[in-house]
N, C-alpha and C positions, 0 to 999 in steps of 0.2 A: 196526875193518876197517883196514888201512891197504894199503898200496903192495903189488901182486902180483910178482912173482918166482918163474921156472920154474925146476924141479928137475931136466928131464929125467924125469919121468915125465906126469903132469899137471901139477896147479898146485900150490903152496906157498907160505900167507901167515901172515906173521905176524900175531897178533891180541897186541894193549896192550888194548884195551879199557880196564874201568874198574881195571886193578892198581892205578894210580898212587894212587884214591882212597882203597884198602886198607892204605895205607902214611900216607898222609896224617891217616886217623883214627887210626892206632896209636902216631903218636907224637904228635897231639894237637893237630893245626890246626884252628885256629878262628877266625883271624883274616881270613883268604882268601878260603876256597871257602864258609866258615860264618859271613859277615860282619856284625855285627851284624843277626845273626834270633831270632827270639823265636817260641817253637810256636806262637803265636797267629797268625804269619803264613800259614801253610798250612791250621789246623784250621779257617778261618772264611772264608765269597765277602768275593773283593774287591770293597766295595758300592760305594767310587768310584774308579773307572781315573782315571791323571795327564790331562791333558789333552795333546794330544798336538800339535807346532807345524806342523800341515799347511800347505803353501806357503811355508816359511821358505827352503827350498832355491835355488829360484823369484824371492824377492825379496831374495835375500845381496845386497849389499853388493859382496862380492868373487867373481866367478863365473869359473871353475867351482869350487862345494863339492870339497874335495880328501877323499876318503873311505878308509879300507881294507878290505878283508875279509882274514880271514885264514883260510883253509882248511886241512882234512885229510887230502885223499884223493890227493895226491902224484898220480905219472905212472902209470897212463894218462888220469883223470877230472880232472885239474887241466886237459887241453889242450881240451876241448870247453869246459869252462865258462872258461878263458882265452878262448877264440873269440868265448861270448858277453858277457862282460865287455867287450870292444874292441867290440863293434854297440851295447851299451850305449852306449859314449863317444861312439861317431860319430853316434848318433842324437837325440842333441839335446847340449846346450851346460849347462847348468845345475850340472852332476856329474860329477865323474873320479873313475873307480872303478881304486887298486890293488890289487894280490891279492897277498900276504902267505902261502906254500906253507908250510905246516910241516909238511908230511913224512908225519905219519899222527895219529891222533884222538890215543894217549895225547902226542906232541910237542907236538899241538895244547893240552892241555890243559894240561900243563904252563906253557907257555907264559902261558897266559891267567890261571891262578890265579897266578903268579909275578906278572905284569902289576897286578893287585885290588891288593896293597900298594903300589904307588905309582908300578907304569911306566908305561908307553905303552900303551889298549888299541886294539885295532880299534873301526871302527863297527859293522862287521855283522862275527858271529863262526856257524861254522859248527860245532853241538854235535852227537855222537850221540843217540837219545832215551832210552838209557838217562842222560845226564846233565841231564835238564829239571826233575827237582826241586832236582840241585846251583846250578845256573845261579838255579831260585829263590831259592833261599834266599842265593847272595851278592848278591841284590840290585843285579845291576849291569843289568842288562837293563830292557828298559820292552816288557811287552805290548805286541806287533804287536793285539792288541785293541783299545788306543787307539786309532789310528793306522785299524784297520778303522773303527770307532764315527765317529770323525772325518770320514771319506772317504765313510759311508756303503758301504763296498767289500761288494762281495757274493760269497760263498762258495757259492754255488750250485751251482756248475762243478766245485767241487773232489771229488774221491772223498774221501766223508766219512771213511773210518777214518783217509786218512791225516792229516785237519788235527783228526781225536778225539784224536789219542794226545798233542799238545801241547796238551790244553785241561786246566786244571784247574781247580776248583769256578766254573765257567762262567767262566773267563777263558783265552783265545787268547794262551800268551808267543810261540811261533814259527810259520812258516811250512815247511809240509816242503818239502824238497828232493831229497835221494838216498834216495828211499825204495825198500823192498825187503821180502821176505817169507820165506818158508821152504816151499821145495817137493821135488817129490820128484825126482831123479835117476833114470835107468835106463837101460843097453843095448840097446837095441832089437834087436839080434842075439844077443845071450846070451837073454835073456829067449823071442823066441823060439824058438830051439834045443832051449827047456824045453817049449814046447807051452803057451806063454802068448801072449793078444793084445797087444803092442805098441801097437795101437792104444784101449786100452781098460785104462788101470792101475790099480790098486786107490784106492782110495777110504776104504778104514777100516782098521784097526789089525790086523782080522779079515784081511781081505781080502790086504793086507801080510804079515800073518803066514803065507798059503798060499802064496804066489806064494815068498816065498822057499823052505819048505818043498818045494816043486817046483823048485827050481833047484838044492837041495839032492841031492835023491834022486834026479834025473836025473844026475846026477855033474856039470853044466854047470861049475861051478863052486864052489871048496872052500867058500863061505858066498851065500847068500842076500843078502845086505845088510850095508852097515858102521853100526853107530852110533855117532855122534859123539856125545863125552861132553861135550854142551854144553846147559846149563841152557834156553836157550831152543827147544828143540823140546819138552821136557815144559812150559814157560807157554804153547807157543803150542798143545799139546794140552789144557792148564786151558783156554782159550778157548775153544776148539773145541766143549768141552765144557757150557761155557755158565760156568764157575765162576773167579772172580776169585784171584789170588793174596797179595793183603794184602787188609789190612779197610778198613774206610772206601771201601766203592768203589773198589777199586783205588788207595785212596790218589788221588782225585780230588771229594771232598769232604769231606776232612778227612788231616790227615798220619797218613799209614800206621802203626800201631803194633804192629801183630800180622802173621804170615802167615795165612793159611786154605788153603794148599793141603794140610797134614796132613786129609784127608776121605777117601768113599769113591772119588772117582776118582784123586786122587794116587795112592793104595793099588793100585788096580787099572793105572796108567799103571808103576809100578814093578813091578810085579809082570809083564805086559807085557814088560817092559822084561829083568826078569830071566829070564823061562822063554826069551825068544828067546837068549839069549848063552849060558843054561846047556844049549839042546839045540842050541847048534853050529851055528842056523842062521842066526846075525850076527855079527859082528866087534864089539868095541870100536875106535875110533881117537882119537885125541887131540884135543883143542876147540881147541887151537892150531898147527894144518897143515891141509891137505887131503889126509891122507892116504886119506879115505874119495872122495875122486874117483882117487887112484893108486890104487885098490884098483880100479875102474870101469876106467879105461885099461892095466890090469896082468893084467886078465881074473880076478881073485880075487873080488871080490864086485859084481856088476853092478848093485848099485842102495844109494842114500845118499840121507837127507833134506840140504837144502844151502840157502844163501841164491841166490834169485833173482843177486843181484849176480854168482855167478859163471858163468853162463850163457855168457857173454860170452867168459871165460876159455877155456870150454870148446870153445864154435863154433871161436875163434882157435887151438887146439891140435887140435880133428881136422882142418882146412883145412890147417893146418901140417906136420900129420902123419899120412896118410892111412893108415888101416888098414883093411882090407875085416870085422875083426870089431869094428869098433868103429862103432856110430850113435847118436847122444844122442837120448833120448826126456825129455820132462819134463810131468810131471803134477802136480796139485796135491795139496796136501799132505795124505794120509793121516790123519784122526784117529778119534776113538774113534765107536762105533757111533751110541752116543744124541748125538747132533749137535746141540746145542741154541745154541748163540753161531756163531763164527769166529773168525777170524787176524786176528792184530793186525800193525805195519807195525814194520819196523827201517829202522835209516838214520840219517839225519840233519835238522835243521832250520835254519834260517837266524834268529836271534837279532838283534834292533836292540839294541847299546850303549848304555849311557844313561850312564855311570861317565865323569867329566870327559870329558864330549862337551857340544854346542853346539844347539841346537835345528836349527841351521842342518843341522849332521851327520845328525841324527837324522831330519830329513823330508829327505832326501839316500840315506840308509841303505834307508828305506821305498821309497822309487824306483826305484831298485837291483831289491830285493827283489820288486817287482812285475812289474820289467821280466820276472825270469828265471819266473816263473808266470805268462806269459801262453801260450794255447795255442803258438804257433810256436814258441816256445825251449822250452816243455816236450817238446812232439813232437822237435826237435832234440839235446834233453839224452836222451831217454828210447834213442833210435835211435843214441845216441850209444855211450852208458854198458851200455844194458842197464838201469837203474833205469826203477822205475815212472812214466810221468807221472799229477803228481797234478790237472792237471784234462782231465774227461772229452771235452770237446771237443778235445781235444788228438790223441788216436787218429780223428779223420778228417783232420787235416794230412796231404799228401800224405807227406811225409817219414818219417811214424812207420808210415801205412799200408805204404810198399814194404818199411819194415823187417821189420814182420812179417810181410808175405807173404813173404818171402826168408826170416827164421828165425820161427815161430809162436811159439818154444819162450818168447819173451821177452812173449807174451800172458797166458801162464797163470799169472803172479804177479796181475798187474793186472786178471784177471777174479774170482779170486780173493778179492782185495783186494773189487775192487767190492760182490762178493756178500756182503761178512760182514754184520749188521746191525750198526746203530751203538748200543754198550750197554757198561757199563765194563768186561767182560771183555774184550770184543773191541776196548780203547780201551789195552788195555796197563797193568803195573801202574807205580806214579811211587811212586819211594821214594828220598829220597836214601843208603840204606844198601844198593843195588840192586848194590855189586861184594859187601856179604856175603851176599846174598838166595840171586845168583848161583853164588858159591861156594862152599854151603851145599848147592843142588839137588848141583850136579857132583860132590860129595863123596858126598852121597847116593846120587848111580847109580854111583861107582866105588866105595862099598864092596859093593856088590850082588855084584861080582868078586871078593871074599875071605870070601865065604860068608854075607855079615850077609844077614839075610830083609827083603823087603821092608816089611815092617811097621817092622821096628825101622829100617833106614837112612832109611826115611821120615821117622820121628819124631826120628831124630839131624839129616837138614836141619832141619826145623822147627823144633827146640829149637837149632840153631845160627843161620840166620836170624834168629829171635826176641831172641838175642843182640846181634848185628849193628846190626838195628832196635833198642834200646833205648842202644847205645851213640851212636850216630850221635842219636839225639833227644834224647841228655842235651846234647848239645854246639852243639842249635839251640834 
């Protein structure tokens, strides 16, 4: 996700995500992101973590210890991060943090990849959740688990799902930061016009279809909903059904070597998607835009599934452009009827960079990250951005209480993630070939519109994803 821009409708956002990695692998880059890696690195648990230089910043001969964070959110979410960083800098005299805004996550990854080969690296880097395996394979970050163990730092107040995403082989590599989840967006005015109860949104895919059918049959709007051609929704549904995407416990007990989504649940999800579009009660929209939200504001399709990170933009649009026919509703993500799992998180985490670093800077990075994770800071961050507070106690902070009272839509994603049971499915999958896997799922969903059967489209997706995994693993 990158900086949001208005396009006169609801919202439009360019998505870079992990396209860069596909290009890197296609031209054979192995010395940068995949620096000196062996396949054993991620297939066996880390038995001995590196010791962490706890206290090195406070005992440094020259203070404050200057460190840099590279962030990829751009504007406007970079503004509250700058505020929190300034607060940290003035709260103590041991560490001073400088922020470098890389503009978006793709540019951030490009800069970080280039610096791995010999340039100047940051001390803290904010990376998308999907880049976890690549950070591990680059051998450029010290696991935050080392700092946690050295300080006996407690994670008991953290929302479990937000932390579990960054844990591989029982080692925590980063702390969660800008965390979001997928939710149901809907126009309350339209669904009420169709004779539906906007206070009781659908919770299953069967109920979601019923709502969409009702909207179309009453001629309330042309389509019942928009289905965004993004792999993330399929992946969330798999997790909600208790199924993993790749083997070795979603790549968390060993390096993923094959996908597992070509199963009965995967086939039922592709079939549900195909039926929705074929029966003309849903339209598909691009994965690289907010056309699905524009369809809500344009009264074309009143429902969609989107990231909770877009709630703030939607609220801002409705406040700046009042329309009596639009009222935002947000509900939990509808999923398979047989729900054995829960949702996993999206967003980013904060890593401590060790390559070409010093003990003082590594400890300074840890002190800064800890500050950002404190309940008061997490409450401010969540209230200002709409991201999920990763500390449970943050929700009782006055700042966030007031924000949620004013806009209860923000609470939905938090409660959904809080309720997700900890297991490999809800942790989300980890693979350095995530670009190829996601592209394969998206291509499979797209193939449905050209008449490919759900079973064949899913099989093609699995085959392409397995090829991407094999290609990536051959390089590490």
